[in-house]
C-alpha positions, 0 to 999 in steps of 0.5 A: 500500500505504501507504493500505491500511496507514494505513486498516487501522491506523485500523480496527484501532485503533478496533475494538480500543479499542471491543471488544467493542462493535460499531462503526458504520463511516463512510468519511467519518470515515476519509477525512481521516485516510487521504487527503492533502488534495492527493490529489483522485483518492484522495478521489474513490474513497475510499468504494469503497476503504474498502468493499473494505478492510473486505470484505477484512478480513471475508473474511480473518476479522479482523472480523465484520459485526454489522449491515449498513445499506447502502442505495443511498445508501452503504455503512454497516455495524457491525463488531466484531473477530473472535476472529482479529482480537482475537488478532492485535491482542493480540500483543506482538511481541518484535521491537518495543520496548516492552510495548504490544500491536499493538492498543494501538499501533494505538489510539494511532495512531488518536488521534494519527496518528503513523506508527510503521512502520505497514507493519511492524505490519500485517505482524505483525498479519496475517502472524502469524495467517496463519502461526500464529506467536505473538510474545510 
């Protein structure tokens, strides 16, 4: 679950920062930020894991696929945050210190890779849109 949280945080941070411009996703750019260099097995399966994660985010309604350039050579798409994804990331949870939105926190994570309770942030971003709760 830690790998999922780290990847989703990086994806959300990148897409939030680029919004509303679609962003072309390349698994290789995320590999070293998500997988520890000593984890050879995780690196070997990362492209499949990356694709499955993005597809899950699309199915759950957090991202829209704008262009699909996928070929036999690999998974290559351009995505943008959906309305649901943007709404989730614009939250400023009262349960966390500070006035930064979840999207701003993920964008900071994507730049610095500091791990500030990622599982909590992901749970807030995804959980609140599922339950319809707001946190401001």
